[in-house]
N, CA, C and O atoms as a printed pandas DataFrame, in Angstrom:
     atom_number atom_name residue_name chain_id  residue_number  x_coord  y_coord  z_coord
0              1         N          MET        A               1   89.411   93.676  113.595
1              2        CA          MET        A               1   88.786   92.757  112.696
2              3         C          MET        A               1   89.423   91.399  112.995
3              4         O          MET        A               1   90.638   91.204  112.951
4              5         N          THR        A               2   88.459   90.428  113.320
5              6        CA          THR        A               2   88.904   89.061  113.569
6              7         C          THR        A               2   89.457   88.372  112.435
7              8         O          THR        A               2   89.257   88.910  111.346
8              9         N          PRO        A               3   90.160   87.218  112.456
9             10        CA          PRO        A               3   90.704   86.591  111.429
10            11         C          PRO        A               3   89.501   85.937  110.627
11            12         O          PRO        A               3   89.621   85.724  109.421
12            13         N          ASP        A               4   88.412   85.641  111.272
13            14        CA          ASP        A               4   87.280   85.127  110.426
14            15         C          ASP        A               4   86.526   86.229  109.577
15            16         O          ASP        A               4   86.034   85.968  108.479
16            17         N          GLU        A               5   86.477   87.372  110.115
17            18        CA          GLU        A               5   85.977   88.543  109.367
18            19         C          GLU        A               5   86.812   88.763  108.305
19            20         O          GLU        A               5   86.322   88.890  107.182
20            21         N          LEU        A               6   88.252   88.843  108.516
21            22        CA          LEU        A               6   89.082   89.177  107.416
22            23         C          LEU        A               6   89.031   87.898  106.265
23            24         O          LEU        A               6   89.103   88.125  105.058
24            25         N          ALA        A               7   88.922   86.802  106.724
25            26        CA          ALA        A               7   88.808   85.766  105.754
26            27         C          ALA        A               7   87.538   85.867  104.917
27            28         O          ALA        A               7   87.556   85.607  103.714
28            29         N          ASP        A               8   86.380   86.266  105.594
29            30        CA          ASP        A               8   85.167   86.475  104.829
30            31         C          ASP        A               8   85.327   87.614  103.783
31            32         O          ASP        A               8   85.019   87.497  102.597
32            33         N          ARG        A               9   85.855   88.751  104.371
33            34        CA          ARG        A               9   86.040   89.824  103.414
34            35         C          ARG        A               9   86.887   89.459  102.236
35            36         O          ARG        A               9   86.500   89.844  101.133
36            37         N          LEU        A              10   88.078   88.713  102.331
37            38        CA          LEU        A              10   88.815   88.338  101.328
38            39         C          LEU        A              10   88.150   87.465  100.476
39            40         O          LEU        A              10   88.403   87.537   99.274
40            41         N          GLU        A              11   87.315   86.622  100.897
41            42        CA          GLU        A              11   86.603   85.639   99.974
42            43         C          GLU        A              11   85.633   86.338   99.051
43            44         O          GLU        A              11   85.404   86.000   97.889
44            45         N          GLN        A              12   85.037   87.449   99.764
45            46        CA          GLN        A              12   84.043   88.174   98.990
46            47         C          GLN        A              12   84.843   88.984   97.875
47            48         O          GLN        A              12   84.428   89.013   96.716
48            49         N          ALA        A              13   85.941   89.605   98.247
49            50        CA          ALA        A              13   86.849   90.205   97.225
50            51         C          ALA        A              13   87.127   89.298   96.112
51            52         O          ALA        A              13   87.063   89.676   94.942
52            53         N          ALA        A              14   87.460   88.007   96.488
53            54        CA          ALA        A              14   87.876   87.126   95.333
54            55         C          ALA        A              14   86.768   86.935   94.255
55            56         O          ALA        A              14   86.987   86.814   93.049
56            57         N          ASP        A              15   85.492   86.923   94.885
57            58        CA          ASP        A              15   84.451   86.861   93.937
58            59         C          ASP        A              15   84.238   88.088   92.889
59            60         O          ASP        A              15   83.846   87.982   91.727
60            61         N          ARG        A              16   84.562   89.177   93.522
61            62        CA          ARG        A              16   84.403   90.405   92.776
62            63         C          ARG        A              16   85.537   90.968   91.939
63            64         O          ARG        A              16   85.310   91.763   91.027
64            65         N          ILE        A              17   86.831   90.529   92.268
65            66        CA          ILE        A              17   88.018   91.023   91.531
66            67         C          ILE        A              17   87.918   90.952   90.053
67            68         O          ILE        A              17   88.042   91.940   89.330
68            69         N          GLY        A              18   87.682   89.704   89.613
69            70        CA          GLY        A              18   87.666   89.212   88.201
70            71         C          GLY        A              18   86.875   90.199   87.393
71            72         O          GLY        A              18   87.405   90.872   86.509
72            73         N          PRO        A              19   85.540   90.285   87.717
73            74        CA          PRO        A              19   84.725   91.208   86.889
74            75         C          PRO        A              19   85.250   92.729   86.925
75            76         O          PRO        A              19   85.351   93.392   85.893
76            77         N          ALA        A              20   85.566   93.213   88.162
77            78        CA          ALA        A              20   86.050   94.586   88.273
78            79         C          ALA        A              20   87.342   94.808   87.494
79            80         O          ALA        A              20   87.479   95.840   86.837
80            81         N          VAL        A              21   88.245   93.926   87.541
81            82        CA          VAL        A              21   89.478   93.987   86.614
82            83         C          VAL        A              21   89.125   93.992   85.232
83            84         O          VAL        A              21   89.612   94.790   84.432
84            85         N          GLU        A              22   88.265   93.093   84.929
85            86        CA          GLU        A              22   87.929   92.931   83.409
86            87         C          GLU        A              22   87.304   94.273   82.738
87            88         O          GLU        A              22   87.584   94.717   81.625
88            89         N          ARG        A              23   86.420   94.792   83.649
89            90        CA          ARG        A              23   85.702   96.148   83.128
90            91         C          ARG        A              23   86.875   97.218   83.086
91            92         O          ARG        A              23   86.961   97.973   82.117
92            93         N          ARG        A              24   87.678   97.274   84.022
93            94        CA          ARG        A              24   88.833   98.242   83.945
94            95         C          ARG        A              24   89.928   97.928   82.794
95            96         O          ARG        A              24   90.457   98.872   82.207
96            97         N          ILE        A              25   90.211   96.782   82.525
97            98        CA          ILE        A              25   91.173   96.464   81.403
98            99         C          ILE        A              25   90.440   96.644   80.060
99           100         O          ILE        A              25   91.126   97.023   79.111
100          101         N          ARG        A              26   89.154   96.421   79.872
101          102        CA          ARG        A              26   88.414   96.868   78.686
102          103         C          ARG        A              26   88.581   98.236   78.475
103          104         O          ARG        A              26   88.937   98.664   77.377
104          105         N          HIS        A              27   88.312   99.104   79.619
105          106        CA          HIS        A              27   88.571  100.447   79.497
106          107         C          HIS        A              27   89.933  100.900   79.017
107          108         O          HIS        A              27   90.071  101.661   78.059
108          109         N          VAL        A              28   90.804  100.466   79.633
109          110        CA          VAL        A              28   92.362  100.752   79.163
110          111         C          VAL        A              28   92.494  100.380   77.670
111          112         O          VAL        A              28   93.122  101.154   76.947
112          113         N          GLY        A              29   91.942   99.235   77.141
113          114        CA          GLY        A              29   92.143   98.896   75.915
114          115         C          GLY        A              29   91.446   99.847   74.960
115          116         O          GLY        A              29   91.993  100.095   73.885
116          117         N          THR        A              30   90.393  100.345   75.239
117          118        CA          THR        A              30   89.737  101.289   74.522
118          119         C          THR        A              30   90.450  102.691   74.380
119          120         O          THR        A              30   90.543  103.307   73.318
120          121         N          LEU        A              31   90.955  103.121   75.638
121          122        CA          LEU        A              31   91.749  104.266   75.706
122          123         C          LEU        A              31   93.044  104.022   74.925
123          124         O          LEU        A              31   93.442  104.908   74.168
124          125         N          GLY        A              32   93.670  102.976   75.046
125          126        CA          GLY        A              32   94.956  102.413   74.318
126          127         C          GLY        A              32   94.912  102.542   72.996
127          128         O          GLY        A              32   95.825  103.148   72.434
128          129         N          VAL        A              33   93.873  102.012   72.281
129          130        CA          VAL        A              33   93.551  102.130   70.931
130          131         C          VAL        A              33   93.317  103.609   70.463
131          132         O          VAL        A              33   93.811  103.935   69.384
132          133         N          ALA        A              34   92.626  104.504   71.165
133          134        CA          ALA        A              34   92.579  105.671   70.937
134          135         C          ALA        A              34   93.707  106.555   70.860
135          136         O          ALA        A              34   93.846  107.467   70.045
136          137         N          GLU        A              35   94.640  106.158   71.928
137          138        CA          GLU        A              35   96.079  106.849   71.840
138          139         C          GLU        A              35   96.816  106.424   70.686
139          140         O          GLU        A              35   97.382  107.330   70.075
140          141         N          VAL        A              36   96.954  105.139   70.201
141          142        CA          VAL        A              36   97.621  104.727   69.189
142          143         C          VAL        A              36   97.046  105.429   67.814
143          144         O          VAL        A              36   97.753  105.899   66.922
144          145         N          ARG        A              37   95.804  105.401   67.838
145          146        CA          ARG        A              37   95.109  105.957   66.649
146          147         C          ARG        A              37   95.392  107.481   66.541
147          148         O          ARG        A              37   95.585  107.959   65.423
148          149         N          ALA        A              38   95.426  108.257   67.631
149          150        CA          ALA        A              38   95.788  109.621   67.538
150          151         C          ALA        A              38   97.123  109.889   67.177
151          152         O          ALA        A              38   97.432  110.880   66.516
152          153         N          ASN        A              39   98.077  108.892   67.657
153          154        CA          ASN        A              39   99.534  109.082   67.277
154          155         C          ASN        A              39   99.758  108.568   65.703
155          156         O          ASN        A              39  100.771  108.861   65.068
156          157         N          ALA        A              40   98.893  107.928   65.277
157          158        CA          ALA        A              40   98.980  107.453   63.764
158          159         C          ALA        A              40   98.147  108.488   62.869
159          160         O          ALA        A              40   97.727  108.114   61.774
160          161         N          SER        A              41   97.911  109.771   63.324
161          162        CA          SER        A              41   97.288  110.595   62.584
162          163         C          SER        A              41   98.020  111.858   62.171
163          164         O          SER        A              41   97.590  113.010   62.235
164          165         N          GLY        A              42   99.299  111.406   61.700
165          166        CA          GLY        A              42  100.137  112.405   61.122
166          167         C          GLY        A              42  101.538  112.585   61.959
167          168         O          GLY        A              42  101.676  111.948   63.003
168          169         N          ARG        A              43  102.456  113.360   61.544
169          170        CA          ARG        A              43  103.763  113.448   62.074
170          171         C          ARG        A              43  103.818  113.833   63.516
171          172         O          ARG        A              43  103.143  114.794   63.886
172          173         N          PRO        A              44  104.599  113.137   64.409
173          174        CA          PRO        A              44  105.709  112.375   63.946
174          175         C          PRO        A              44  105.345  110.745   63.526
175          176         O          PRO        A              44  106.145  109.880   63.169
176          177         N          GLY        A              45  104.130  110.656   63.663
177          178        CA          GLY        A              45  103.663  109.117   63.251
178          179         C          GLY        A              45  103.304  109.116   61.757
179          180         O          GLY        A              45  103.553  110.116   61.084
180          181         N          PRO        A              46  102.759  108.085   61.241
181          182        CA          PRO        A              46  102.399  108.013   59.848
182          183         C          PRO        A              46  101.230  109.099   59.428
183          184         O          PRO        A              46  100.355  109.475   60.209
184          185         N          ASN        A              47  101.350  109.495   58.197
185          186        CA          ASN        A              47  100.448  110.442   57.659
186          187         C          ASN        A              47   98.999  109.688   57.461
187          188         O          ASN        A              47   99.000  108.468   57.298
188          189         N          VAL        A              48   98.000  110.281   57.473
189          190        CA          VAL        A              48   96.724  109.571   57.064
190          191         C          VAL        A              48   96.429  109.763   55.598
191          192         O          VAL        A              48   96.392  110.899   55.126
192          193         N          ILE        A              49   96.221  108.710   54.876
193          194        CA          ILE        A              49   95.806  108.844   53.619
194          195         C          ILE        A              49   94.377  108.556   53.378
195          196         O          ILE        A              49   93.631  109.409   52.897
196          197         N          THR        A              50   93.968  107.329   53.712
197          198        CA          THR        A              50   92.553  106.885   53.548
198          199         C          THR        A              50   91.922  106.715   55.025
199          200         O          THR        A              50   90.697  106.807   55.098
200          201         N          GLY        A              51   92.619  106.485   56.150
201          202        CA          GLY        A              51   92.188  106.264   57.353
202          203         C          GLY        A              51   91.956  104.860   57.725
203          204         O          GLY        A              51   91.604  104.547   58.862
204          205         N          ALA        A              52   92.184  103.863   56.613
205          206        CA          ALA        A              52   92.025  102.610   56.923
206          207         C          ALA        A              52   92.955  101.946   57.890
207          208         O          ALA        A              52   92.600  101.064   58.673
208          209         N          TYR        A              53   94.255  102.461   57.779
209          210        CA          TYR        A              53   95.421  101.970   58.700
210          211         C          TYR        A              53   95.003  102.323   60.101
211          212         O          TYR        A              53   95.031  101.436   60.953
212          213         N          ARG        A              54   94.618  103.542   60.414
213          214        CA          ARG        A              54   94.425  104.000   61.683
214          215         C          ARG        A              54   93.079  103.126   62.156
215          216         O          ARG        A              54   93.081  102.648   63.291
216          217         N          ALA        A              55   92.171  102.963   61.460
217          218        CA          ALA        A              55   91.013  102.232   61.832
218          219         C          ALA        A              55   91.229  100.768   61.967
219          220         O          ALA        A              55   90.332  100.065   62.433
220          221         N          SER        A              56   92.420  100.244   61.569
221          222        CA          SER        A              56   92.728   98.692   61.809
222          223         C          SER        A              56   93.048   98.387   63.293
223          224         O          SER        A              56   92.987   97.243   63.743
224          225         N          TRP        A              57   93.359   99.364   63.958
225          226        CA          TRP        A              57   93.781   99.239   65.325
226          227         C          TRP        A              57   92.604   98.707   66.276
227          228         O          TRP        A              57   91.522   99.293   66.274
228          229         N          ARG        A              58   92.825   97.621   67.065
229          230        CA          ARG        A              58   91.720   97.039   67.860
230          231         C          ARG        A              58   92.337   96.582   69.218
231          232         O          ARG        A              58   93.528   96.308   69.366
232          233         N          ALA        A              59   91.333   96.529   70.243
233          234        CA          ALA        A              59   91.863   95.894   71.444
234          235         C          ALA        A              59   90.849   94.739   71.652
235          236         O          ALA        A              59   89.621   94.776   71.576
236          237         N          ASP        A              60   91.724   93.645   71.950
237          238        CA          ASP        A              60   90.982   92.278   72.212
238          239         C          ASP        A              60   91.114   92.064   73.610
239          240         O          ASP        A              60   92.240   91.905   74.081
240          241         N          THR        A              61   89.951   92.036   74.440
241          242        CA          THR        A              61   90.020   91.786   75.774
242          243         C          THR        A              61   89.329   90.613   76.160
243          244         O          THR        A              61   88.234   90.387   75.645
244          245         N          ARG        A              62   89.880   89.720   77.112
245          246        CA          ARG        A              62   89.174   88.639   77.598
246          247         C          ARG        A              62   89.402   88.333   78.943
247          248         O          ARG        A              62   90.453   88.574   79.536
248          249         N          GLY        A              63   88.301   87.742   79.472
249          250        CA          GLY        A              63   88.512   87.592   81.040
250          251         C          GLY        A              63   89.354   86.308   81.232
251          252         O          GLY        A              63   89.254   85.370   80.439
252          253         N          ILE        A              64   90.194   86.281   82.309
253          254        CA          ILE        A              64   90.905   85.051   82.752
254          255         C          ILE        A              64   90.451   85.011   84.271
255          256         O          ILE        A              64   89.795   85.906   84.804
256          257         N          PRO        A              65   90.875   83.886   84.879
257          258        CA          PRO        A              65   90.678   83.693   86.306
258          259         C          PRO        A              65   91.208   84.876   87.194
259          260         O          PRO        A              65   92.408   85.130   87.296
260          261         N          TYR        A              66   90.200   85.587   87.836
261          262        CA          TYR        A              66   90.665   86.559   88.820
262          263         C          TYR        A              66   91.162   87.773   87.935
263          264         O          TYR        A              66   91.993   88.505   88.473
264          265         N          GLY        A              67   90.812   88.043   86.810
265          266        CA          GLY        A              67   91.442   89.282   86.109
266          267         C          GLY        A              67   90.988   89.331   84.595
267          268         O          GLY        A              67   89.900   88.900   84.214
268          269         N          ALA        A              68   91.865   89.859   83.839
269          270        CA          ALA        A              68   91.536   89.989   82.376
270          271         C          ALA        A              68   92.969   90.245   81.512
271          272         O          ALA        A              68   93.981   90.624   82.100
272          273         N          GLN        A              69   92.952   90.046   80.335
273          274        CA          GLN        A              69   94.189   90.402   79.526
274          275         C          GLN        A              69   93.568   91.118   78.197
275          276         O          GLN        A              69   92.527   90.786   77.630
276          277         N          CYS        A              70   94.340   92.044   77.880
277          278        CA          CYS        A              70   93.942   92.841   76.676
278          279         C          CYS        A              70   95.243   92.967   75.658
279          280         O          CYS        A              70   96.358   93.294   76.064
280          281         N          THR        A              71   94.991   92.711   74.508
281          282        CA          THR        A              71   95.927   92.898   73.436
282          283         C          THR        A              71   95.561   93.929   72.416
283          284         O          THR        A              71   94.600   93.767   71.664
284          285         N          ILE        A              72   96.254   94.891   72.391
285          286        CA          ILE        A              72   96.182   95.935   71.435
286          287         C          ILE        A              72   96.980   95.816   70.115
287          288         O          ILE        A              72   98.208   95.770   70.197
288          289         N          GLY        A              73   96.394   95.765   68.936
289          290        CA          GLY        A              73   97.143   95.485   67.696
290          291         C          GLY        A              73   96.584   95.786   66.391
291          292         O          GLY        A              73   95.482   96.335   66.383
292          293         N          SER        A              74   97.107   95.543   65.371
293          294        CA          SER        A              74   96.641   95.867   64.130
294          295         C          SER        A              74   96.948   94.666   63.071
295          296         O          SER        A              74   98.099   94.230   63.042
296          297         N          ASP        A              75   96.140   94.211   62.354
297          298        CA          ASP        A              75   96.382   93.299   61.341
298          299         C          ASP        A              75   96.767   93.769   59.930
299          300         O          ASP        A              75   96.824   93.056   58.929
300          301         N          ALA        A              76   97.028   95.115   60.013
301          302        CA          ALA        A              76   97.379   95.712   58.627
302          303         C          ALA        A              76   98.883   95.291   58.590
303          304         O          ALA        A              76   99.676   95.377   59.527
304          305         N          PRO        A              77   99.157   94.761   57.177
305          306        CA          PRO        A              77  100.493   94.504   56.840
306          307         C          PRO        A              77  101.514   95.565   57.043
307          308         O          PRO        A              77  102.635   95.207   57.407
308          309         N          GLN        A              78  101.268   96.827   56.853
309          310        CA          GLN        A              78  102.302   97.876   56.934
310          311         C          GLN        A              78  102.515   98.366   58.446
311          312         O          GLN        A              78  103.220   99.353   58.657
312          313         N          ALA        A              79  101.897   97.666   59.506
313          314        CA          ALA        A              79  101.970   98.202   60.800
314          315         C          ALA        A              79  103.494   98.130   61.377
315          316         O          ALA        A              79  103.964   99.094   61.981
316          317         N          ARG        A              80  104.078   97.194   61.206
317          318        CA          ARG        A              80  105.559   96.910   61.692
318          319         C          ARG        A              80  106.427   97.914   60.893
319          320         O          ARG        A              80  107.273   98.599   61.467
320          321         N          ARG        A              81  106.206   97.991   59.573
321          322        CA          ARG        A              81  107.113   98.802   58.732
322          323         C          ARG        A              81  106.949  100.314   59.143
323          324         O          ARG        A              81  107.925  101.046   59.306
324          325         N          LEU        A              82  105.685  100.717   59.293
325          326        CA          LEU        A              82  105.425  102.154   59.894
326          327         C          LEU        A              82  106.082  102.521   60.967
327          328         O          LEU        A              82  106.730  103.561   61.088
328          329         N          GLU        A              83  105.884  101.426   62.006
329          330        CA          GLU        A              83  106.452  101.781   63.419
330          331         C          GLU        A              83  107.852  101.701   63.483
331          332         O          GLU        A              83  108.461  102.558   64.124
332          333         N          PHE        A              84  108.520  100.688   62.844
333          334        CA          PHE        A              84  110.008  100.555   63.004
334          335         C          PHE        A              84  110.801  101.057   61.735
335          336         O          PHE        A              84  112.023  101.205   61.752
336          337         N          GLY        A              85  110.080  101.284   60.732
337          338        CA          GLY        A              85  110.806  101.600   59.397
338          339         C          GLY        A              85  111.390  100.378   58.585
339          340         O          GLY        A              85  111.514   99.266   59.099
340          341         N          PHE        A              86  111.701  100.631   57.420
341          342        CA          PHE        A              86  112.118   99.504   56.544
342          343         C          PHE        A              86  113.448  100.104   55.744
343          344         O          PHE        A              86  113.433  100.741   54.691
344          345         N          TYR        A              87  114.576   99.728   56.523
345          346        CA          TYR        A              87  115.838  100.249   56.002
346          347         C          TYR        A              87  116.476   99.529   54.865
347          348         O          TYR        A              87  116.733   98.334   55.015
348          349         N          ASP        A              88  116.736  100.078   53.836
349          350        CA          ASP        A              88  117.580   99.494   52.646
350          351         C          ASP        A              88  117.232   97.967   52.631
351          352         O          ASP        A              88  118.111   97.128   52.826
352          353         N          MET        A              89  116.015   97.653   52.409
353          354        CA          MET        A              89  115.537   96.160   52.237
354          355         C          MET        A              89  114.754   96.086   50.981
355          356         O          MET        A              89  114.298   97.079   50.414
356          357         N          THR        A              90  114.618   94.869   50.573
357          358        CA          THR        A              90  113.863   94.415   49.544
358          359         C          THR        A              90  112.785   93.492   50.003
359          360         O          THR        A              90  113.050   92.488   50.664
360          361         N          ASP        A              91  111.490   93.842   49.636
361          362        CA          ASP        A              91  110.371   92.915   50.214
362          363         C          ASP        A              91  110.371   91.668   49.224
363          364         O          ASP        A              91  111.117   91.500   48.259
364          365         N          SER        A              92  109.424   90.887   49.659
365          366        CA          SER        A              92  109.235   89.520   48.868
366          367         C          SER        A              92  108.771   89.642   47.504
367          368         O          SER        A              92  108.844   88.665   46.758
368          369         N          LEU        A              93  108.252   90.862   47.062
369          370        CA          LEU        A              93  107.985   91.205   45.713
370          371         C          LEU        A              93  109.148   91.795   44.943
371          372         O          LEU        A              93  109.034   92.112   43.759
372          373         N          GLY        A              94  110.231   91.933   45.611
373          374        CA          GLY        A              94  111.363   92.618   45.008
374          375         C          GLY        A              94  111.398   94.218   44.873
375          376         O          GLY        A              94  112.149   94.884   44.161
376          377         N          ARG        A              95  110.534   94.597   45.620
377          378        CA          ARG        A              95  110.528   96.119   45.762
378          379         C          ARG        A              95  111.463   96.609   46.681
379          380         O          ARG        A              95  111.479   96.050   47.778
380          381         N          HIS        A              96  112.295   97.588   46.467
381          382        CA          HIS        A              96  113.420   98.050   47.363
382          383         C          HIS        A              96  112.809   99.371   48.177
383          384         O          HIS        A              96  112.210  100.297   47.628
384          385         N          TYR        A              97  113.056   99.273   49.442
385          386        CA          TYR        A              97  112.476  100.433   50.356
386          387         C          TYR        A              97  113.606  100.945   51.154
387          388         O          TYR        A              97  114.562  100.276   51.548
388          389         N          LEU        A              98  113.375  102.341   51.373
389          390        CA          LEU        A              98  114.270  103.014   52.464
390          391         C          LEU        A              98  113.368  103.912   53.079
391          392         O          LEU        A              98  113.315  105.090   52.727
392          393         N          GLN        A              99  112.591  103.398   54.055
393          394        CA          GLN        A              99  111.605  104.167   54.715
394          395         C          GLN        A              99  111.997  104.330   56.124
395          396         O          GLN        A              99  112.420  103.350   56.738
396          397         N          PRO        A             100  111.892  105.508   56.705
397          398        CA          PRO        A             100  112.075  105.991   58.062
398          399         C          PRO        A             100  111.218  105.399   58.932
399          400         O          PRO        A             100  110.195  105.059   58.337
400          401         N          PRO        A             101  111.198  105.107   60.199
401          402        CA          PRO        A             101  110.149  104.718   61.149
402          403         C          PRO        A             101  109.255  106.048   61.521
403          404         O          PRO        A             101  109.701  107.192   61.603
404          405         N          PHE        A             102  108.014  105.676   61.708
405          406        CA          PHE        A             102  107.000  106.656   62.039
406          407         C          PHE        A             102  106.356  106.154   63.329
407          408         O          PHE        A             102  105.190  105.764   63.287
408          409         N          PRO        A             103  107.038  106.140   64.464
409          410        CA          PRO        A             103  106.611  105.518   65.671
410          411         C          PRO        A             103  105.206  106.207   66.118
411          412         O          PRO        A             103  104.998  107.418   66.045
412          413         N          HIS        A             104  104.289  105.255   66.584
413          414        CA          HIS        A             104  103.017  105.763   66.934
414          415         C          HIS        A             104  102.543  104.882   68.027
415          416         O          HIS        A             104  101.668  105.318   68.775
416          417         N          VAL        A             105  103.032  103.669   68.207
417          418        CA          VAL        A             105  102.829  102.806   69.371
418          419         C          VAL        A             105  103.508  103.049   70.432
419          420         O          VAL        A             105  102.940  103.300   71.494
420          421         N          GLN        A             106  104.879  103.011   70.307
421          422        CA          GLN        A             106  105.791  103.298   71.381
422          423         C          GLN        A             106  105.566  104.549   72.082
423          424         O          GLN        A             106  105.664  104.579   73.309
424          425         N          PRO        A             107  105.271  105.589   71.406
425          426        CA          PRO        A             107  105.005  106.801   72.114
426          427         C          PRO        A             107  103.625  106.741   72.909
427          428         O          PRO        A             107  103.367  107.581   73.772
428          429         N          ALA        A             108  102.799  105.767   72.597
429          430        CA          ALA        A             108  101.508  105.632   73.434
430          431         C          ALA        A             108  101.795  104.796   74.643
431          432         O          ALA        A             108  100.910  104.791   75.498
432          433         N          LEU        A             109  102.727  104.184   74.838
433          434        CA          LEU        A             109  103.072  103.194   75.959
434          435         C          LEU        A             109  103.073  103.773   77.266
435          436         O          LEU        A             109  102.491  103.186   78.178
436          437         N          PRO        A             110  103.707  104.944   77.476
437          438        CA          PRO        A             110  103.713  105.600   78.936
438          439         C          PRO        A             110  102.325  106.021   79.290
439          440         O          PRO        A             110  101.964  105.958   80.465
440          441         N          GLN        A             111  101.487  106.464   78.311
441          442        CA          GLN        A             111  100.160  106.976   78.562
442          443         C          GLN        A             111   99.115  105.697   78.961
443          444         O          GLN        A             111   98.207  105.822   79.782
444          445         N          ILE        A             112   99.389  104.550   78.286
445          446        CA          ILE        A             112   98.522  103.289   78.419
446          447         C          ILE        A             112   99.001  102.660   79.729
447          448         O          ILE        A             112   98.202  102.000   80.393
448          449         N          GLY        A             113  100.401  102.847   80.179
449          450        CA          GLY        A             113  100.805  102.239   81.346
450          451         C          GLY        A             113  100.223  102.844   82.600
451          452         O          GLY        A             113   99.833  102.203   83.576
452          453         N          ALA        A             114  100.209  104.297   82.443
453          454        CA          ALA        A             114   99.622  105.159   83.622
454          455         C          ALA        A             114   98.213  104.918   83.776
455          456         O          ALA        A             114   97.701  104.859   84.894
456          457         N          THR        A             115   97.488  104.760   82.594
457          458        CA          THR        A             115   96.036  104.506   82.695
458          459         C          THR        A             115   95.808  103.091   83.331
459          460         O          THR        A             115   94.914  102.909   84.158
460          461         N          LEU        A             116   96.577  102.188   82.949
461          462        CA          LEU        A             116   96.513  100.792   83.554
462          463         C          LEU        A             116   96.731  100.794   85.105
463          464         O          LEU        A             116   96.002  100.118   85.831
464          465         N          ARG        A             117   97.757  101.573   85.607
465          466        CA          ARG        A             117   97.961  101.436   86.927
466          467         C          ARG        A             117   96.829  102.256   87.686
467          468         O          ARG        A             117   96.463  101.887   88.802
468          469         N          ALA        A             118   96.284  103.365   87.072
469          470        CA          ALA        A             118   95.126  103.978   87.725
470          471         C          ALA        A             118   93.913  103.244   87.773
471          472         O          ALA        A             118   93.178  103.227   88.761
472          473         N          GLN        A             119   93.712  102.672   86.774
473          474        CA          GLN        A             119   92.372  101.567   86.647
474          475         C          GLN        A             119   92.562  100.294   87.503
475          476         O          GLN        A             119   91.542   99.686   87.826
476          477         N          MET        A             120   93.683   99.863   87.874
477          478        CA          MET        A             120   93.879   98.773   88.666
478          479         C          MET        A             120   93.730   99.264   90.264
479          480         O          MET        A             120   93.151   98.562   91.093
480          481         N          ARG        A             121   94.284  100.464   90.560
481          482        CA          ARG        A             121   93.806  101.047   91.757
482          483         C          ARG        A             121   92.328  101.179   92.030
483          484         O          ARG        A             121   91.802  100.832   93.087
484          485         N          GLN        A             122   91.711  101.694   91.020
485          486        CA          GLN        A             122   90.260  101.900   91.204
486          487         C          GLN        A             122   89.479  100.644   91.347
487          488         O          GLN        A             122   88.498  100.510   92.079
488          489         N          ALA        A             123   90.055   99.647   90.504
489          490        CA          ALA        A             123   89.379   98.171   90.711
490          491         C          ALA        A             123   89.537   97.753   92.132
491          492         O          ALA        A             123   88.575   97.253   92.716
492          493         N          LEU        A             124   90.710   97.927   92.744
493          494        CA          LEU        A             124   91.042   97.261   94.118
494          495         C          LEU        A             124   90.168   98.253   95.119
495          496         O          LEU        A             124   89.598   97.777   96.101
496          497         N          GLU        A             125   90.109   99.521   94.835
497          498        CA          GLU        A             125   89.167  100.383   95.698
498          499         C          GLU        A             125   87.662   99.877   95.682
499          500         O          GLU        A             125   86.908   99.862   96.655
500          501         N          GLU        A             126   87.398   99.504   94.512
501          502        CA          GLU        A             126   85.897   99.222   94.379
502          503         C          GLU        A             126   85.632   97.742   94.992
503          504         O          GLU        A             126   84.507   97.481   95.417
504          505         N          VAL        A             127   86.621   96.818   95.038
505          506        CA          VAL        A             127   86.413   95.611   95.540
506          507         C          VAL        A             127   86.443   95.623   96.990
507          508         O          VAL        A             127   85.628   94.975   97.647
508          509         N          PHE        A             128   87.495   96.450   97.597
509          510        CA          PHE        A             128   87.702   96.474   98.883
510          511         C          PHE        A             128   87.021   97.519   99.683
511          512         O          PHE        A             128   87.360   97.726  100.848
512          513         N          GLU        A             129   85.933   98.285   99.018
513          514        CA          GLU        A             129   85.302   99.404   99.827
514          515         C          GLU        A             129   84.444   98.923  100.788
515          516         O          GLU        A             129   83.850   99.704  101.531
């Protein structure tokens, strides 16, 4: 391959990498939310009472130059308390809590990371095929 051919190939890849990565990151976000929700479906994670907390988990994906970013999170006020616990503390309303943690996000991280690595490999294979 000549230097000019390589330059052309890399320029074509630069045009395709952003959309390919964004599709893959969107997929990782969807699977990540599913993993967190599954972990929030009973012990060792939090028990399900109404399902509203579990349903509050979302993935927000947006494109950035030559890629994408995804944030997985919940706007539920109990999210941090359920994940990390609330030890011998009093909240702003004066209620006293002694709640152990029920981790459901941290246990999902290894699977999300593995999925992310696999999806990025596939994006590169798609762009450089």
